[in-house]
C-alpha positions in Angstrom: 0.4 -0.3 0.0 0.5 3.8 -0.3 0.6 5.5 2.7 0.2 9.9 3.1 0.4 10.3 6.3 -0.8 14.4 6.6 -0.2 17.0 9.5 -1.6 20.6 8.6 0.2 22.0 11.3 4.2 22.3 11.8 6.0 19.7 10.9 9.3 18.1 11.8 7.4 18.9 15.1 8.5 16.5 18.8 5.0 17.5 19.4 2.8 14.6 20.4 1.2 14.4 16.7 4.8 15.5 15.0 5.7 12.1 17.2 3.5 10.4 16.5 3.5 10.6 12.4 7.5 10.4 12.3 6.5 6.5 14.3 4.0 5.6 12.2 5.2 6.2 8.9 9.1 4.5 9.6 6.3 1.8 10.9 4.7 1.2 7.9 7.7 1.3 5.8 9.2 -1.1 7.6 6.5 -3.2 7.0 6.5 -3.4 3.8 4.4 -0.3 2.4 5.3 2.9 0.0 4.9 5.9 3.4 5.4 9.7 3.1 4.4 12.3 4.6 2.0 15.2 3.3 2.6 18.6 5.0 3.2 22.5 5.1 6.3 23.4 4.0 9.6 21.9 2.3 10.6 18.7 0.8 13.0 16.7 2.2 12.9 14.5 5.2 12.6 14.0 9.1 15.0 12.3 11.5 13.9 9.0 10.6 14.1 8.9 8.1 10.8 9.2 6.3 10.1 11.6 2.9 8.2 15.0 3.4 6.5 16.4 0.8 5.8 19.3 1.4 2.6 21.4 -0.3 4.7 25.0 -0.2 2.5 27.7 -1.8 2.1 31.2 -1.5 -1.3 31.5 0.7 0.2 28.3 2.6 3.3 30.4 3.6 1.7 33.3 4.2 -0.5 31.7 6.8 1.9 30.1 8.4 3.8 33.3 9.1 0.7 34.9 10.7 0.1 31.9 13.6 3.0 32.2 14.5 1.7 36.2 15.1 -1.8 35.1 16.3 -3.1 37.8 19.2 -5.9 35.3 20.0 -7.3 31.8 20.1 -10.1 32.6 17.3 -7.7 34.6 15.5 -5.3 31.2 15.3 -7.7 28.3 15.2 -9.3 30.8 11.9 -5.5 30.3 10.4 -5.7 26.8 11.1 -9.0 26.8 9.0 -8.1 28.7 6.5 -4.6 25.8 6.2 -7.5 22.8 6.3 -8.8 23.9 3.9 -5.6 25.0 0.8 -4.0 22.0 1.8 -7.6 20.1 1.0 -7.4 21.4 -1.7 -4.1 20.7 -3.1 -4.2 17.0 -2.5 -7.3 17.2 -4.2 -5.4 18.1 -6.9 -2.1 15.8 -6.1 -3.5 12.9 -5.1 -4.7 10.3 -7.3 -7.8 8.5 -6.3 -6.9 5.5 -5.8 -7.7 1.6 -4.3 -3.7 1.0 -3.1 -3.2 5.0 -1.9 -4.4 5.8 1.7 -4.7 9.4 2.9 -4.0 9.3 7.1 -5.2 12.7 9.1 -6.3 13.7 12.3 -8.5 16.9 10.3 -11.8 16.5 10.7 -12.3 19.5 8.4 -9.4 18.2 5.6 -11.1 15.5 5.4 -14.8 16.4 5.1 -13.7 19.0 2.3 -12.1 16.1 0.4 -15.5 14.2 0.5 -17.3 18.2 -0.2 -14.7 17.4 -3.5 -15.3 13.9 -4.1 -12.5 13.0 -3.0 -12.8 8.7 -3.9 -9.4 7.6 -2.1 -9.9 5.5 1.5 -8.3 8.5 3.6 -8.3 7.1 8.2 -9.5 9.4 10.2 -7.6 9.9 14.2 -10.6 11.4 16.4 -8.4 11.8 19.0 -11.2 13.8 22.2 -14.8 14.4 21.8 -15.4 16.9 18.7 -17.5 19.3 19.3 -19.8 22.3 17.6 -19.0 22.6 14.5 -16.5 19.3 14.0 -19.0 17.2 15.6 -21.6 18.6 12.6 -18.4 17.7 10.0 -17.5 14.7 11.8 -20.9 13.2 11.4 -21.6 13.9 7.7 -18.2 12.0 7.6 -19.0 9.2 9.1 -21.7 8.6 6.3 -18.9 7.8 4.2 -17.6 3.8 3.3 -14.0 5.1 2.2 -13.6 6.9 5.2 -12.6 4.4 8.8 -12.8 7.2 11.8 -10.1 6.1 14.2 -10.3 6.4 18.2 -7.6 6.2 20.8 -10.5 3.7 23.8 -12.9 1.7 23.8 -15.5 4.1 26.2 -14.2 7.1 23.2 -15.4 4.2 20.2 -18.8 3.3 22.2 -19.7 7.2 22.8 -18.7 8.2 19.5 -20.1 5.0 17.6 -24.0 6.1 19.8 -23.0 10.2 18.8 -23.0 8.1 14.6 -25.1 6.0 14.8 -21.7 4.4 12.9 -20.5 0.9 14.2 -17.6 1.6 12.2 -15.0 2.5 13.7 -11.6 1.2 15.0 -9.1 1.9 18.2 -6.5 3.6 17.4 -3.9 3.7 20.1 -1.0 5.0 21.2 2.2 3.3 20.3 5.2 3.7 21.9 8.9 2.9 19.5 10.8 -0.7 19.3 13.9 1.1 20.5 11.9 2.0 24.7 11.5 -2.0 25.2 14.5 -2.2 27.5 15.9 -5.5 29.8 15.7 -4.9 33.0 19.4 -5.1 33.6 19.6 -2.2 31.6 17.5 0.0 34.6 20.6 2.4 35.3 20.7 2.8 39.6 21.6 6.6 40.3 21.3 5.0 44.0 18.6 7.2 45.1 14.5 7.1 44.2 14.0 8.5 40.6 10.1 9.5 40.5 9.2 11.3 37.5 6.8 12.8 35.1 6.9 13.0 31.1 4.6 15.6 29.8 3.2 19.2 29.8 1.6 20.3 32.3 -1.3 21.3 30.1 -2.8 19.5 27.4 -5.1 21.6 25.1 -5.6 24.1 27.5 -6.1 21.0 30.3 -4.8 20.9 33.6 -3.2 17.7 33.9 -3.2 17.2 37.7 0.1 17.9 38.3 0.3 20.6 41.0 -0.8 17.6 43.1 2.2 15.8 43.0 3.3 17.9 45.5 1.7 16.9 48.8 3.6 13.0 47.9 6.7 15.3 47.2 6.4 17.5 50.9 5.4 14.3 53.2 8.7 12.6 51.3 10.8 15.5 51.9 10.3 14.5 55.8 11.1 10.8 56.0 15.0 10.3 55.8 15.1 8.7 52.1 17.8 10.2 49.6 14.7 10.8 45.9 14.6 12.8 43.3 11.1 14.2 41.7 11.8 15.2 37.3 9.5 17.0 36.3 10.1 16.4 32.2 8.5 18.5 29.1 7.3 21.4 31.4 6.5 24.7 29.8 8.5 27.5 31.2 5.4 29.0 32.4 4.8 26.1 34.4 7.4 25.9 35.9 7.9 29.3 37.7 4.2 27.9 38.7 5.6 24.9 40.6 8.8 26.7 41.7 6.6 29.1 43.7 4.6 25.7 45.1 7.9 24.2 46.4 9.2 27.6 48.2 6.0 27.7 49.8 5.2 24.4 50.9 9.6 24.9 51.7 10.3 21.7 49.8 14.0 21.5 49.6 15.0 22.6 45.9 17.5 20.5 46.0 14.6 17.4 45.2 12.3 18.7 42.0 14.3 18.5 38.9 12.4 20.5 36.5 13.1 20.1 32.7 11.8 22.4 29.7 11.2 20.9 25.9 13.0 17.2 25.6 13.2 16.4 22.3 11.3 12.9 22.1 15.1 11.1 20.5 15.9 12.2 24.9 13.3 10.8 26.4 14.4 7.1 26.9 17.5 8.6 28.1 15.4 9.9 32.1 13.3 6.6 30.8 16.5 4.8 32.0 17.0 6.3 35.4 13.0 6.5 36.2 11.6 3.9 39.2 8.4 5.5 39.2 7.0 7.0 36.5 3.2 9.0 37.0 0.4 9.5 35.0 -1.9 11.8 36.9 -4.5 13.9 34.9 -7.7 14.3 36.5 -11.1 12.6 35.8 -13.0 14.6 33.6 -14.6 14.7 29.8 -11.3 15.4 27.9 -9.1 12.7 29.2 -11.6 10.8 28.6 -11.1 9.9 25.2 -7.6 10.0 26.0 -4.8 7.1 26.1 -1.6 8.9 27.3 1.4 7.9 25.6 3.3 8.5 28.3 1.3 5.0 29.2 3.5 2.3 27.1 6.2 3.9 27.0 6.3 4.4 31.3 6.1 -0.2 31.3 8.5 -0.4 27.6 10.7 1.0 29.8 10.2 -0.7 33.2 9.0 2.7 35.6 6.1 1.3 38.1 2.8 2.7 37.2 1.6 5.4 39.8 -2.0 6.5 37.8 -5.1 8.9 39.4 -7.8 6.0 39.8 -10.0 7.5 36.8 -12.2 5.4 34.3 -9.8 6.2 31.5 -6.4 4.3 32.9 -9.4 2.0 34.2 -9.2 1.2 30.8 -6.4 1.0 30.1 -4.6 -0.8 32.6 -4.7 -2.4 35.1 -4.6 -3.5 39.0 -1.4 -5.6 37.5 0.1 -3.5 34.9 -0.4 -0.2 37.9 -0.6 1.5 41.4 -3.8 4.0 41.2 -4.5 6.3 43.7 -6.9 9.5 44.6 -5.0 12.4 44.6 -7.1 13.9 48.0 -6.1 11.3 49.6 -1.8 11.8 49.5 -0.9 9.7 52.7 -1.7 6.5 51.1 -0.2 7.4 48.1 3.1 8.2 50.6 2.5 4.4 51.8 2.5 3.2 48.4 6.1 4.3 47.4 7.5 3.8 50.0 6.7 0.0 49.7 8.3 0.3 46.4 11.1 2.0 48.2 11.2 -1.4 49.7 10.9 -4.0 47.2 7.3 -5.2 47.2 7.3 -7.8 45.5 4.2 -7.1 43.5 5.7 -4.0 42.3 8.8 -6.2 40.2 5.4 -8.3 38.8 3.9 -5.9 38.3 6.4 -3.8 36.1 7.1 -7.2 34.1 4.0 -8.0 33.6 3.4 -4.5 32.1 6.5 -4.3 29.7 4.6 -7.5 28.5 1.6 -5.5 27.8 3.1 -2.7 26.4 4.2 -5.3 23.4 1.1 -4.9 21.8 1.3 -1.0 21.2 3.6 -0.9 18.6 3.2 1.4 15.7 4.0 -1.9 13.4 1.0 -3.0 15.5 -0.6 0.5 15.1 -0.5 0.2 11.7 -1.5 -3.2 11.2 -4.5 -2.8 13.1 -6.2 -0.1 11.2 -5.6 -1.8 8.0 -6.5 -5.1 8.9 -9.7 -2.9 10.1 -10.2 -1.5 6.7 -9.9 -5.3 4.9 -5.5 -4.9 4.0 -3.6 -7.1 4.5 -0.8 -5.6 6.4 
């Protein structure tokens, strides 16, 4: 098959969507397909050697310039909408509607415009969040096409979409982990102290990720004689400033917390090798209901003990044999679990090993093959 992964935003990028596109394209090529990435910009190659096919017109360059100097969120949304429409119009001219070509996108408006222009090729549309407003209406119309396969991240979101769209043809396509992240237990590098960590942003699409709830735990740990460090990897600069003030307010020794800003995805494994516990602190919310955090399979593959908030979504992805669930409102109970880990409770070794095996079902090769299977194509 020929597969073109579409990015209507900046590419290459270290943002999660960019990592997913890059790894998915590379996996498709390894499986023997002919794949590339179509985006706004110049032709070239990314860090994985994937071919980038740039659709670079004057109007698209102008939109990029305007967006980089955005004044409001509404203005930015309008600019990106124009970008999606312009890219769809250009795609319609260069993409041939054949049985052996798949366009793989995450942009509802782009796919809708392709449909309006009578594009007759196969399209895979990834839905990572619950669509609202205009996007919900456009998705309803898109879902009527037999040429479009809609995918989502979790079973709960799949059921919700099936009920809303009255369409059973929705596939689950969860986040994945690069094969390089799978390490043997002997490869874990101990620094002589307990390394607890979180990898990611403080907010996602304007939604709070619950990191504030971790500081009472850090405070309680600081009052013990345990040698530890808590690493936050990938935070926004505004979050670092805010959390530094929180550390001062709680009188937590600054040497016990490390803040690292943007880190290239290729360097994440370096931190995971040293991390003993990885946190997934996301709260229960409609936004998180459709979410499959990429850090979960990454923690699992790198043999980090997973501590996750006890939410419906996290319970759907994981279970008690793979992770330790906690209530953010009860830092004392959470501290007890961390102390059990430090005391080498055998249950944590069993969970870590089981999670590493579980993560083997979440490779990018598996992700590509499962979608092609849903399309009834031999992957």
